[in-house]
PDB file of N, CA, C, O and CB in Angstrom:
ATOM      1  N   UNK A   1       0.832  -1.175   0.000  1.00  0.00           N
ATOM      2  CA  UNK A   1       0.000   0.000   0.000  1.00  0.00           C
ATOM      3  C   UNK A   1       0.885   1.249   0.000  1.00  0.00           C
ATOM      4  O   UNK A   1       1.952   1.256   0.615  1.00  0.00           O
ATOM      5  CB  UNK A   1      -0.951  -0.008   1.212  1.00  0.00           C
ATOM      6  N   UNK A   2       0.452   2.279  -0.674  1.00  0.00           N
ATOM      7  CA  UNK A   2       1.250   3.492  -0.796  1.00  0.00           C
ATOM      8  C   UNK A   2       1.272   4.266   0.518  1.00  0.00           C
ATOM      9  O   UNK A   2       0.320   4.234   1.298  1.00  0.00           O
ATOM     10  CB  UNK A   2       0.708   4.376  -1.921  1.00  0.00           C
ATOM     11  N   UNK A   3       2.382   4.960   0.739  1.00  0.00           N
ATOM     12  CA  UNK A   3       2.522   5.762   1.949  1.00  0.00           C
ATOM     13  C   UNK A   3       1.847   7.115   1.773  1.00  0.00           C
ATOM     14  O   UNK A   3       1.814   7.671   0.675  1.00  0.00           O
ATOM     15  CB  UNK A   3       4.004   5.948   2.306  1.00  0.00           C
ATOM     16  N   UNK A   4       1.316   7.630   2.858  1.00  0.00           N
ATOM     17  CA  UNK A   4       0.713   8.957   2.857  1.00  0.00           C
ATOM     18  C   UNK A   4       1.815   9.963   3.167  1.00  0.00           C
ATOM     19  O   UNK A   4       2.514   9.816   4.169  1.00  0.00           O
ATOM     20  CB  UNK A   4      -0.466   9.060   3.894  1.00  0.00           C
ATOM     21  N   UNK A   5       1.982  10.983   2.326  1.00  0.00           N
ATOM     22  CA  UNK A   5       3.044  11.946   2.574  1.00  0.00           C
ATOM     23  C   UNK A   5       2.459  13.347   2.692  1.00  0.00           C
ATOM     24  O   UNK A   5       1.269  13.555   2.455  1.00  0.00           O
ATOM     25  CB  UNK A   5       4.100  11.892   1.455  1.00  0.00           C
ATOM     26  N   UNK A   6       3.301  14.302   3.057  1.00  0.00           N
ATOM     27  CA  UNK A   6       2.873  15.673   3.259  1.00  0.00           C
ATOM     28  C   UNK A   6       2.918  16.491   1.970  1.00  0.00           C
ATOM     29  O   UNK A   6       2.631  17.688   1.997  1.00  0.00           O
ATOM     30  CB  UNK A   6       3.733  16.326   4.311  1.00  0.00           C
ATOM     31  N   UNK A   7       3.267  15.881   0.857  1.00  0.00           N
ATOM     32  CA  UNK A   7       3.385  16.623  -0.395  1.00  0.00           C
ATOM     33  C   UNK A   7       2.028  16.939  -1.008  1.00  0.00           C
ATOM     34  O   UNK A   7       1.872  17.970  -1.663  1.00  0.00           O
ATOM     35  CB  UNK A   7       4.220  15.842  -1.384  1.00  0.00           C
ATOM     36  N   UNK A   8       1.040  16.062  -0.804  1.00  0.00           N
ATOM     37  CA  UNK A   8      -0.302  16.289  -1.344  1.00  0.00           C
ATOM     38  C   UNK A   8      -1.184  16.887  -0.266  1.00  0.00           C
ATOM     39  O   UNK A   8      -1.259  16.361   0.845  1.00  0.00           O
ATOM     40  CB  UNK A   8      -0.918  14.974  -1.883  1.00  0.00           C
ATOM     41  N   UNK A   9      -1.863  18.003  -0.596  1.00  0.00           N
ATOM     42  CA  UNK A   9      -2.730  18.687   0.361  1.00  0.00           C
ATOM     43  C   UNK A   9      -4.132  18.785  -0.204  1.00  0.00           C
ATOM     44  O   UNK A   9      -4.316  18.863  -1.419  1.00  0.00           O
ATOM     45  CB  UNK A   9      -2.184  20.091   0.701  1.00  0.00           C
ATOM     46  N   UNK A  10      -5.111  18.782   0.669  1.00  0.00           N
ATOM     47  CA  UNK A  10      -6.501  18.970   0.274  1.00  0.00           C
ATOM     48  C   UNK A  10      -6.758  20.472   0.164  1.00  0.00           C
ATOM     49  O   UNK A  10      -6.455  21.232   1.084  1.00  0.00           O
ATOM     50  CB  UNK A  10      -7.484  18.294   1.298  1.00  0.00           C
ATOM     51  N   UNK A  11      -7.322  20.891  -0.974  1.00  0.00           N
ATOM     52  CA  UNK A  11      -7.629  22.306  -1.179  1.00  0.00           C
ATOM     53  C   UNK A  11      -9.106  22.453  -1.547  1.00  0.00           C
ATOM     54  O   UNK A  11      -9.715  21.527  -2.081  1.00  0.00           O
ATOM     55  CB  UNK A  11      -6.721  22.919  -2.288  1.00  0.00           C
ATOM     56  N   UNK A  12      -9.660  23.597  -1.262  1.00  0.00           N
ATOM     57  CA  UNK A  12     -11.019  23.923  -1.662  1.00  0.00           C
ATOM     58  C   UNK A  12     -10.982  24.886  -2.826  1.00  0.00           C
ATOM     59  O   UNK A  12     -10.091  25.731  -2.907  1.00  0.00           O
ATOM     60  CB  UNK A  12     -11.813  24.519  -0.490  1.00  0.00           C
ATOM     61  N   UNK A  13     -11.941  24.769  -3.730  1.00  0.00           N
ATOM     62  CA  UNK A  13     -12.018  25.647  -4.894  1.00  0.00           C
ATOM     63  C   UNK A  13     -13.226  26.570  -4.742  1.00  0.00           C
ATOM     64  O   UNK A  13     -14.355  26.104  -4.594  1.00  0.00           O
ATOM     65  CB  UNK A  13     -12.111  24.820  -6.215  1.00  0.00           C
ATOM     66  N   UNK A  14     -12.983  27.883  -4.780  1.00  0.00           N
ATOM     67  CA  UNK A  14     -14.030  28.885  -4.618  1.00  0.00           C
ATOM     68  C   UNK A  14     -14.421  29.416  -5.991  1.00  0.00           C
ATOM     69  O   UNK A  14     -13.564  29.757  -6.806  1.00  0.00           O
ATOM     70  CB  UNK A  14     -13.562  30.041  -3.689  1.00  0.00           C
ATOM     71  N   UNK A  15     -15.726  29.482  -6.234  1.00  0.00           N
ATOM     72  CA  UNK A  15     -16.249  29.983  -7.505  1.00  0.00           C
ATOM     73  C   UNK A  15     -16.123  31.506  -7.545  1.00  0.00           C
ATOM     74  O   UNK A  15     -16.437  32.177  -6.562  1.00  0.00           O
ATOM     75  CB  UNK A  15     -17.732  29.551  -7.704  1.00  0.00           C
ATOM     76  N   UNK A  16     -15.667  32.052  -8.663  1.00  0.00           N
ATOM     77  CA  UNK A  16     -15.546  33.500  -8.823  1.00  0.00           C
ATOM     78  C   UNK A  16     -16.909  34.153  -9.082  1.00  0.00           C
ATOM     79  O   UNK A  16     -17.067  35.350  -8.842  1.00  0.00           O
ATOM     80  CB  UNK A  16     -14.581  33.824  -9.971  1.00  0.00           C
ATOM     81  N   UNK A  17     -17.889  33.394  -9.564  1.00  0.00           N
ATOM     82  CA  UNK A  17     -19.198  33.958  -9.872  1.00  0.00           C
ATOM     83  C   UNK A  17     -20.066  34.119  -8.623  1.00  0.00           C
ATOM     84  O   UNK A  17     -20.716  35.150  -8.452  1.00  0.00           O
ATOM     85  CB  UNK A  17     -19.912  33.083 -10.884  1.00  0.00           C
ATOM     86  N   UNK A  18     -20.082  33.098  -7.742  1.00  0.00           N
ATOM     87  CA  UNK A  18     -20.978  33.151  -6.581  1.00  0.00           C
ATOM     88  C   UNK A  18     -20.230  33.177  -5.250  1.00  0.00           C
ATOM     89  O   UNK A  18     -20.863  33.298  -4.201  1.00  0.00           O
ATOM     90  CB  UNK A  18     -21.916  31.967  -6.605  1.00  0.00           C
ATOM     91  N   UNK A  19     -18.907  33.068  -5.262  1.00  0.00           N
ATOM     92  CA  UNK A  19     -18.056  33.137  -4.060  1.00  0.00           C
ATOM     93  C   UNK A  19     -18.352  32.035  -3.046  1.00  0.00           C
ATOM     94  O   UNK A  19     -18.216  32.244  -1.841  1.00  0.00           O
ATOM     95  CB  UNK A  19     -18.227  34.483  -3.390  1.00  0.00           C
ATOM     96  N   UNK A  20     -18.755  30.862  -3.534  1.00  0.00           N
ATOM     97  CA  UNK A  20     -18.994  29.724  -2.657  1.00  0.00           C
ATOM     98  C   UNK A  20     -18.029  28.603  -2.990  1.00  0.00           C
ATOM     99  O   UNK A  20     -17.507  28.531  -4.103  1.00  0.00           O
ATOM    100  CB  UNK A  20     -20.446  29.236  -2.774  1.00  0.00           C
ATOM    101  N   UNK A  21     -17.796  27.728  -2.018  1.00  0.00           N
ATOM    102  CA  UNK A  21     -16.881  26.609  -2.188  1.00  0.00           C
ATOM    103  C   UNK A  21     -17.693  25.376  -2.583  1.00  0.00           C
ATOM    104  O   UNK A  21     -18.448  24.847  -1.767  1.00  0.00           O
ATOM    105  CB  UNK A  21     -16.058  26.349  -0.884  1.00  0.00           C
ATOM    106  N   UNK A  22     -17.545  24.913  -3.826  1.00  0.00           N
ATOM    107  CA  UNK A  22     -18.299  23.765  -4.316  1.00  0.00           C
ATOM    108  C   UNK A  22     -17.440  22.522  -4.504  1.00  0.00           C
ATOM    109  O   UNK A  22     -17.944  21.404  -4.393  1.00  0.00           O
ATOM    110  CB  UNK A  22     -18.964  24.113  -5.613  1.00  0.00           C
ATOM    111  N   UNK A  23     -16.168  22.693  -4.783  1.00  0.00           N
ATOM    112  CA  UNK A  23     -15.312  21.565  -5.129  1.00  0.00           C
ATOM    113  C   UNK A  23     -14.127  21.462  -4.178  1.00  0.00           C
ATOM    114  O   UNK A  23     -13.610  22.470  -3.697  1.00  0.00           O
ATOM    115  CB  UNK A  23     -14.819  21.695  -6.567  1.00  0.00           C
ATOM    116  N   UNK A  24     -13.707  20.234  -3.917  1.00  0.00           N
ATOM    117  CA  UNK A  24     -12.504  19.942  -3.134  1.00  0.00           C
ATOM    118  C   UNK A  24     -11.645  18.992  -3.954  1.00  0.00           C
ATOM    119  O   UNK A  24     -12.164  18.108  -4.636  1.00  0.00           O
ATOM    120  CB  UNK A  24     -12.858  19.325  -1.726  1.00  0.00           C
ATOM    121  N   UNK A  25     -10.337  19.174  -3.886  1.00  0.00           N
ATOM    122  CA  UNK A  25      -9.421  18.320  -4.623  1.00  0.00           C
ATOM    123  C   UNK A  25      -8.096  18.281  -3.883  1.00  0.00           C
ATOM    124  O   UNK A  25      -7.900  19.008  -2.910  1.00  0.00           O
ATOM    125  CB  UNK A  25      -9.231  18.822  -6.079  1.00  0.00           C
ATOM    126  N   UNK A  26      -7.182  17.428  -4.345  1.00  0.00           N
ATOM    127  CA  UNK A  26      -5.843  17.376  -3.766  1.00  0.00           C
ATOM    128  C   UNK A  26      -4.862  18.007  -4.732  1.00  0.00           C
ATOM    129  O   UNK A  26      -5.067  18.007  -5.946  1.00  0.00           O
ATOM    130  CB  UNK A  26      -5.430  15.921  -3.437  1.00  0.00           C
ATOM    131  N   UNK A  27      -3.790  18.544  -4.168  1.00  0.00           N
ATOM    132  CA  UNK A  27      -2.797  19.240  -4.976  1.00  0.00           C
ATOM    133  C   UNK A  27      -1.415  18.843  -4.490  1.00  0.00           C
ATOM    134  O   UNK A  27      -1.172  18.786  -3.284  1.00  0.00           O
ATOM    135  CB  UNK A  27      -2.990  20.783  -4.907  1.00  0.00           C
ATOM    136  N   UNK A  28      -0.515  18.569  -5.411  1.00  0.00           N
ATOM    137  CA  UNK A  28       0.872  18.282  -5.076  1.00  0.00           C
ATOM    138  C   UNK A  28       1.600  19.614  -4.941  1.00  0.00           C
ATOM    139  O   UNK A  28       1.787  20.322  -5.930  1.00  0.00           O
ATOM    140  CB  UNK A  28       1.548  17.367  -6.155  1.00  0.00           C
ATOM    141  N   UNK A  29       2.014  19.959  -3.717  1.00  0.00           N
ATOM    142  CA  UNK A  29       2.627  21.265  -3.478  1.00  0.00           C
ATOM    143  C   UNK A  29       4.054  21.345  -4.017  1.00  0.00           C
ATOM    144  O   UNK A  29       4.566  22.443  -4.231  1.00  0.00           O
ATOM    145  CB  UNK A  29       2.625  21.573  -1.992  1.00  0.00           C
ATOM    146  N   UNK A  30       4.694  20.219  -4.237  1.00  0.00           N
ATOM    147  CA  UNK A  30       6.050  20.240  -4.777  1.00  0.00           C
ATOM    148  C   UNK A  30       6.046  20.564  -6.271  1.00  0.00           C
ATOM    149  O   UNK A  30       6.915  21.297  -6.743  1.00  0.00           O
ATOM    150  CB  UNK A  30       6.739  18.895  -4.532  1.00  0.00           C
ATOM    151  N   UNK A  31       5.081  20.028  -7.019  1.00  0.00           N
ATOM    152  CA  UNK A  31       5.029  20.243  -8.469  1.00  0.00           C
ATOM    153  C   UNK A  31       4.360  21.552  -8.853  1.00  0.00           C
ATOM    154  O   UNK A  31       4.751  22.173  -9.841  1.00  0.00           O
ATOM    155  CB  UNK A  31       4.303  19.103  -9.130  1.00  0.00           C
ATOM    156  N   UNK A  32       3.359  21.984  -8.093  1.00  0.00           N
ATOM    157  CA  UNK A  32       2.638  23.216  -8.427  1.00  0.00           C
ATOM    158  C   UNK A  32       2.470  24.071  -7.172  1.00  0.00           C
ATOM    159  O   UNK A  32       1.440  23.991  -6.503  1.00  0.00           O
ATOM    160  CB  UNK A  32       1.251  22.893  -9.055  1.00  0.00           C
ATOM    161  N   UNK A  33       3.472  24.888  -6.847  1.00  0.00           N
ATOM    162  CA  UNK A  33       3.379  25.712  -5.640  1.00  0.00           C
ATOM    163  C   UNK A  33       2.445  26.921  -5.782  1.00  0.00           C
ATOM    164  O   UNK A  33       1.987  27.461  -4.775  1.00  0.00           O
ATOM    165  CB  UNK A  33       4.749  26.191  -5.261  1.00  0.00           C
ATOM    166  N   UNK A  34       2.156  27.353  -7.020  1.00  0.00           N
ATOM    167  CA  UNK A  34       1.289  28.506  -7.202  1.00  0.00           C
ATOM    168  C   UNK A  34      -0.181  28.101  -7.087  1.00  0.00           C
ATOM    169  O   UNK A  34      -0.501  26.915  -7.019  1.00  0.00           O
ATOM    170  CB  UNK A  34       1.557  29.167  -8.560  1.00  0.00           C
ATOM    171  N   UNK A  35      -1.066  29.090  -7.067  1.00  0.00           N
ATOM    172  CA  UNK A  35      -2.491  28.832  -6.876  1.00  0.00           C
ATOM    173  C   UNK A  35      -3.104  28.174  -8.108  1.00  0.00           C
ATOM    174  O   UNK A  35      -2.732  28.477  -9.241  1.00  0.00           O
ATOM    175  CB  UNK A  35      -3.227  30.133  -6.556  1.00  0.00           C
ATOM    176  N   UNK A  36      -4.048  27.271  -7.867  1.00  0.00           N
ATOM    177  CA  UNK A  36      -4.710  26.525  -8.933  1.00  0.00           C
ATOM    178  C   UNK A  36      -5.951  27.288  -9.378  1.00  0.00           C
ATOM    179  O   UNK A  36      -6.724  27.764  -8.546  1.00  0.00           O
ATOM    180  CB  UNK A  36      -5.081  25.089  -8.465  1.00  0.00           C
ATOM    181  N   UNK A  37      -6.142  27.403 -10.700  1.00  0.00           N
ATOM    182  CA  UNK A  37      -7.348  27.999 -11.279  1.00  0.00           C
ATOM    183  C   UNK A  37      -7.903  27.028 -12.318  1.00  0.00           C
ATOM    184  O   UNK A  37      -7.217  26.673 -13.277  1.00  0.00           O
ATOM    185  CB  UNK A  37      -7.045  29.407 -11.921  1.00  0.00           C
ATOM    186  N   UNK A  38      -9.151  26.604 -12.117  1.00  0.00           N
ATOM    187  CA  UNK A  38      -9.791  25.667 -13.025  1.00  0.00           C
ATOM    188  C   UNK A  38     -11.130  26.226 -13.482  1.00  0.00           C
ATOM    189  O   UNK A  38     -11.787  26.953 -12.737  1.00  0.00           O
ATOM    190  CB  UNK A  38      -9.978  24.294 -12.354  1.00  0.00           C
ATOM    191  N   UNK A  39     -11.535  25.896 -14.694  1.00  0.00           N
ATOM    192  CA  UNK A  39     -12.854  26.267 -15.204  1.00  0.00           C
ATOM    193  C   UNK A  39     -13.782  25.081 -14.972  1.00  0.00           C
ATOM    194  O   UNK A  39     -13.653  24.043 -15.621  1.00  0.00           O
ATOM    195  CB  UNK A  39     -12.799  26.665 -16.732  1.00  0.00           C
ATOM    196  N   UNK A  40     -14.721  25.245 -14.036  1.00  0.00           N
ATOM    197  CA  UNK A  40     -15.653  24.178 -13.688  1.00  0.00           C
ATOM    198  C   UNK A  40     -17.075  24.726 -13.653  1.00  0.00           C
ATOM    199  O   UNK A  40     -17.282  25.939 -13.674  1.00  0.00           O
ATOM    200  CB  UNK A  40     -15.280  23.544 -12.327  1.00  0.00           C
ATOM    201  N   UNK A  41     -18.037  23.838 -13.599  1.00  0.00           N
ATOM    202  CA  UNK A  41     -19.448  24.189 -13.600  1.00  0.00           C
ATOM    203  C   UNK A  41     -19.857  24.720 -12.225  1.00  0.00           C
ATOM    204  O   UNK A  41     -19.532  24.113 -11.205  1.00  0.00           O
ATOM    205  CB  UNK A  41     -20.311  22.970 -13.990  1.00  0.00           C
ATOM    206  N   UNK A  42     -20.568  25.850 -12.194  1.00  0.00           N
ATOM    207  CA  UNK A  42     -21.111  26.422 -10.960  1.00  0.00           C
ATOM    208  C   UNK A  42     -22.589  26.033 -10.874  1.00  0.00           C
ATOM    209  O   UNK A  42     -23.378  26.470 -11.711  1.00  0.00           O
ATOM    210  CB  UNK A  42     -20.929  27.992 -10.922  1.00  0.00           C
ATOM    211  N   UNK A  43     -22.987  25.220  -9.881  1.00  0.00           N
ATOM    212  CA  UNK A  43     -24.385  24.801  -9.786  1.00  0.00           C
ATOM    213  C   UNK A  43     -25.336  25.915  -9.344  1.00  0.00           C
ATOM    214  O   UNK A  43     -26.539  25.808  -9.580  1.00  0.00           O
ATOM    215  CB  UNK A  43     -24.496  23.654  -8.832  1.00  0.00           C
ATOM    216  N   UNK A  44     -24.840  26.974  -8.715  1.00  0.00           N
ATOM    217  CA  UNK A  44     -25.693  28.073  -8.274  1.00  0.00           C
ATOM    218  C   UNK A  44     -26.068  28.967  -9.451  1.00  0.00           C
ATOM    219  O   UNK A  44     -27.247  29.244  -9.672  1.00  0.00           O
ATOM    220  CB  UNK A  44     -24.992  28.896  -7.183  1.00  0.00           C
ATOM    221  N   UNK A  45     -25.064  29.420 -10.210  1.00  0.00           N
ATOM    222  CA  UNK A  45     -25.289  30.296 -11.362  1.00  0.00           C
ATOM    223  C   UNK A  45     -25.609  29.520 -12.635  1.00  0.00           C
ATOM    224  O   UNK A  45     -26.098  30.093 -13.608  1.00  0.00           O
ATOM    225  CB  UNK A  45     -24.073  31.166 -11.594  1.00  0.00           C
ATOM    226  N   UNK A  46     -25.334  28.216 -12.628  1.00  0.00           N
ATOM    227  CA  UNK A  46     -25.561  27.315 -13.762  1.00  0.00           C
ATOM    228  C   UNK A  46     -24.803  27.747 -15.012  1.00  0.00           C
ATOM    229  O   UNK A  46     -25.349  27.745 -16.115  1.00  0.00           O
ATOM    230  CB  UNK A  46     -27.041  27.236 -14.072  1.00  0.00           C
ATOM    231  N   UNK A  47     -23.539  28.116 -14.825  1.00  0.00           N
ATOM    232  CA  UNK A  47     -22.643  28.459 -15.923  1.00  0.00           C
ATOM    233  C   UNK A  47     -21.272  27.863 -15.606  1.00  0.00           C
ATOM    234  O   UNK A  47     -21.012  27.426 -14.485  1.00  0.00           O
ATOM    235  CB  UNK A  47     -22.557  30.020 -16.132  1.00  0.00           C
ATOM    236  N   UNK A  48     -20.416  27.854 -16.602  1.00  0.00           N
ATOM    237  CA  UNK A  48     -19.039  27.453 -16.381  1.00  0.00           C
ATOM    238  C   UNK A  48     -18.269  28.678 -15.894  1.00  0.00           C
ATOM    239  O   UNK A  48     -18.190  29.688 -16.595  1.00  0.00           O
ATOM    240  CB  UNK A  48     -18.400  26.853 -17.681  1.00  0.00           C
ATOM    241  N   UNK A  49     -17.701  28.583 -14.684  1.00  0.00           N
ATOM    242  CA  UNK A  49     -17.018  29.728 -14.079  1.00  0.00           C
ATOM    243  C   UNK A  49     -15.637  29.297 -13.607  1.00  0.00           C
ATOM    244  O   UNK A  49     -15.354  28.107 -13.468  1.00  0.00           O
ATOM    245  CB  UNK A  49     -17.843  30.314 -12.898  1.00  0.00           C
ATOM    246  N   UNK A  50     -14.784  30.287 -13.362  1.00  0.00           N
ATOM    247  CA  UNK A  50     -13.431  30.017 -12.890  1.00  0.00           C
ATOM    248  C   UNK A  50     -13.464  29.679 -11.405  1.00  0.00           C
ATOM    249  O   UNK A  50     -14.062  30.404 -10.611  1.00  0.00           O
ATOM    250  CB  UNK A  50     -12.505  31.225 -13.154  1.00  0.00           C
ATOM    251  N   UNK A  51     -12.817  28.572 -11.032  1.00  0.00           N
ATOM    252  CA  UNK A  51     -12.712  28.137  -9.639  1.00  0.00           C
ATOM    253  C   UNK A  51     -11.267  28.350  -9.202  1.00  0.00           C
ATOM    254  O   UNK A  51     -10.344  27.884  -9.871  1.00  0.00           O
ATOM    255  CB  UNK A  51     -13.150  26.628  -9.464  1.00  0.00           C
ATOM    256  N   UNK A  52     -11.058  29.050  -8.083  1.00  0.00           N
ATOM    257  CA  UNK A  52      -9.729  29.416  -7.612  1.00  0.00           C
ATOM    258  C   UNK A  52      -9.479  28.757  -6.262  1.00  0.00           C
ATOM    259  O   UNK A  52     -10.392  28.625  -5.448  1.00  0.00           O
ATOM    260  CB  UNK A  52      -9.577  30.957  -7.510  1.00  0.00           C
ATOM    261  N   UNK A  53      -8.250  28.349  -6.034  1.00  0.00           N
ATOM    262  CA  UNK A  53      -7.853  27.725  -4.771  1.00  0.00           C
ATOM    263  C   UNK A  53      -8.004  28.709  -3.612  1.00  0.00           C
ATOM    264  O   UNK A  53      -7.684  29.890  -3.746  1.00  0.00           O
ATOM    265  CB  UNK A  53      -6.401  27.218  -4.854  1.00  0.00           C
ATOM    266  N   UNK A  54      -8.494  28.213  -2.473  1.00  0.00           N
ATOM    267  CA  UNK A  54      -8.684  29.080  -1.312  1.00  0.00           C
ATOM    268  C   UNK A  54      -7.378  29.296  -0.580  1.00  0.00           C
ATOM    269  O   UNK A  54      -6.466  28.473  -0.663  1.00  0.00           O
ATOM    270  CB  UNK A  54      -9.722  28.490  -0.365  1.00  0.00           C
ATOM    271  N   UNK A  55      -7.288  30.406   0.138  1.00  0.00           N
ATOM    272  CA  UNK A  55      -6.127  30.708   0.957  1.00  0.00           C
ATOM    273  C   UNK A  55      -6.226  30.006   2.305  1.00  0.00           C
ATOM    274  O   UNK A  55      -5.205  29.636   2.885  1.00  0.00           O
ATOM    275  CB  UNK A  55      -5.986  32.218   1.150  1.00  0.00           C
ATOM    276  N   UNK A  56      -7.447  29.819   2.814  1.00  0.00           N
ATOM    277  CA  UNK A  56      -7.650  29.283   4.146  1.00  0.00           C
ATOM    278  C   UNK A  56      -7.312  27.802   4.206  1.00  0.00           C
ATOM    279  O   UNK A  56      -7.524  27.058   3.248  1.00  0.00           O
ATOM    280  CB  UNK A  56      -9.078  29.509   4.588  1.00  0.00           C
ATOM    281  N   UNK A  57      -6.786  27.392   5.346  1.00  0.00           N
ATOM    282  CA  UNK A  57      -6.558  25.971   5.588  1.00  0.00           C
ATOM    283  C   UNK A  57      -7.887  25.333   5.952  1.00  0.00           C
ATOM    284  O   UNK A  57      -8.671  25.912   6.703  1.00  0.00           O
ATOM    285  CB  UNK A  57      -5.499  25.745   6.714  1.00  0.00           C
ATOM    286  N   UNK A  58      -8.142  24.159   5.431  1.00  0.00           N
ATOM    287  CA  UNK A  58      -9.408  23.498   5.677  1.00  0.00           C
ATOM    288  C   UNK A  58      -9.409  22.709   6.980  1.00  0.00           C
ATOM    289  O   UNK A  58     -10.451  22.196   7.389  1.00  0.00           O
ATOM    290  CB  UNK A  58      -9.737  22.588   4.532  1.00  0.00           C
ATOM    291  N   UNK A  59      -8.254  22.606   7.637  1.00  0.00           N
ATOM    292  CA  UNK A  59      -8.186  21.894   8.897  1.00  0.00           C
ATOM    293  C   UNK A  59      -8.107  20.388   8.756  1.00  0.00           C
ATOM    294  O   UNK A  59      -8.123  19.683   9.765  1.00  0.00           O
ATOM    295  CB  UNK A  59      -9.356  22.240   9.716  1.00  0.00           C
ATOM    296  N   UNK A  60      -8.022  19.870   7.546  1.00  0.00           N
ATOM    297  CA  UNK A  60      -7.994  18.426   7.323  1.00  0.00           C
ATOM    298  C   UNK A  60      -6.586  17.914   7.062  1.00  0.00           C
ATOM    299  O   UNK A  60      -6.377  16.705   6.960  1.00  0.00           O
ATOM    300  CB  UNK A  60      -8.892  18.060   6.161  1.00  0.00           C
ATOM    301  N   UNK A  61      -5.628  18.808   6.955  1.00  0.00           N
ATOM    302  CA  UNK A  61      -4.280  18.389   6.592  1.00  0.00           C
ATOM    303  C   UNK A  61      -3.408  18.058   7.797  1.00  0.00           C
ATOM    304  O   UNK A  61      -2.365  17.421   7.646  1.00  0.00           O
ATOM    305  CB  UNK A  61      -3.622  19.461   5.781  1.00  0.00           C
ATOM    306  N   UNK A  62      -3.819  18.480   8.991  1.00  0.00           N
ATOM    307  CA  UNK A  62      -3.016  18.229  10.177  1.00  0.00           C
ATOM    308  C   UNK A  62      -3.417  16.901  10.802  1.00  0.00           C
ATOM    309  O   UNK A  62      -4.601  16.583  10.913  1.00  0.00           O
ATOM    310  CB  UNK A  62      -3.170  19.374  11.193  1.00  0.00           C
ATOM    311  N   UNK A  63      -2.428  16.143  11.203  1.00  0.00           N
ATOM    312  CA  UNK A  63      -2.670  14.875  11.888  1.00  0.00           C
ATOM    313  C   UNK A  63      -2.485  15.119  13.365  1.00  0.00           C
ATOM    314  O   UNK A  63      -1.440  15.609  13.794  1.00  0.00           O
ATOM    315  CB  UNK A  63      -1.718  13.740  11.376  1.00  0.00           C
ATOM    316  N   UNK A  64      -3.511  14.774  14.160  1.00  0.00           N
ATOM    317  CA  UNK A  64      -3.446  15.001  15.598  1.00  0.00           C
ATOM    318  C   UNK A  64      -2.616  13.895  16.250  1.00  0.00           C
ATOM    319  O   UNK A  64      -2.801  12.718  15.939  1.00  0.00           O
ATOM    320  CB  UNK A  64      -4.870  15.057  16.214  1.00  0.00           C
ATOM    321  N   UNK A  65      -1.698  14.266  17.154  1.00  0.00           N
ATOM    322  CA  UNK A  65      -0.885  13.222  17.809  1.00  0.00           C
ATOM    323  C   UNK A  65      -1.720  12.414  18.791  1.00  0.00           C
ATOM    324  O   UNK A  65      -2.668  12.921  19.392  1.00  0.00           O
ATOM    325  CB  UNK A  65       0.318  13.850  18.543  1.00  0.00           C
ATOM    326  N   UNK A  66      -1.348  11.144  18.940  1.00  0.00           N
ATOM    327  CA  UNK A  66      -2.023  10.272  19.880  1.00  0.00           C
ATOM    328  C   UNK A  66      -1.547  10.546  21.291  1.00  0.00           C
ATOM    329  O   UNK A  66      -0.419  10.992  21.498  1.00  0.00           O
ATOM    330  CB  UNK A  66      -1.797   8.814  19.517  1.00  0.00           C
ATOM    331  N   UNK A  67      -2.404  10.279  22.262  1.00  0.00           N
ATOM    332  CA  UNK A  67      -2.040  10.483  23.664  1.00  0.00           C
ATOM    333  C   UNK A  67      -1.366   9.293  24.255  1.00  0.00           C
ATOM    334  O   UNK A  67      -0.999   9.311  25.430  1.00  0.00           O
ATOM    335  CB  UNK A  67      -3.240  10.816  24.473  1.00  0.00           C
TER     336      UNK A  67
END
């Protein structure tokens, strides 16, 4: 089984048309350190809009230590 490493992070994609977060994906921070911009479907506006990576941490990337 493959090892889990810190190179891939979970990111949220915010729609530029409605400013809501509809999509989540993983990103390799070593290969693409800059922000991700994708053209995806916006279900609120029902058009294809630009989705941009969020600045905020989603809180899912940190592993809590065991007691």
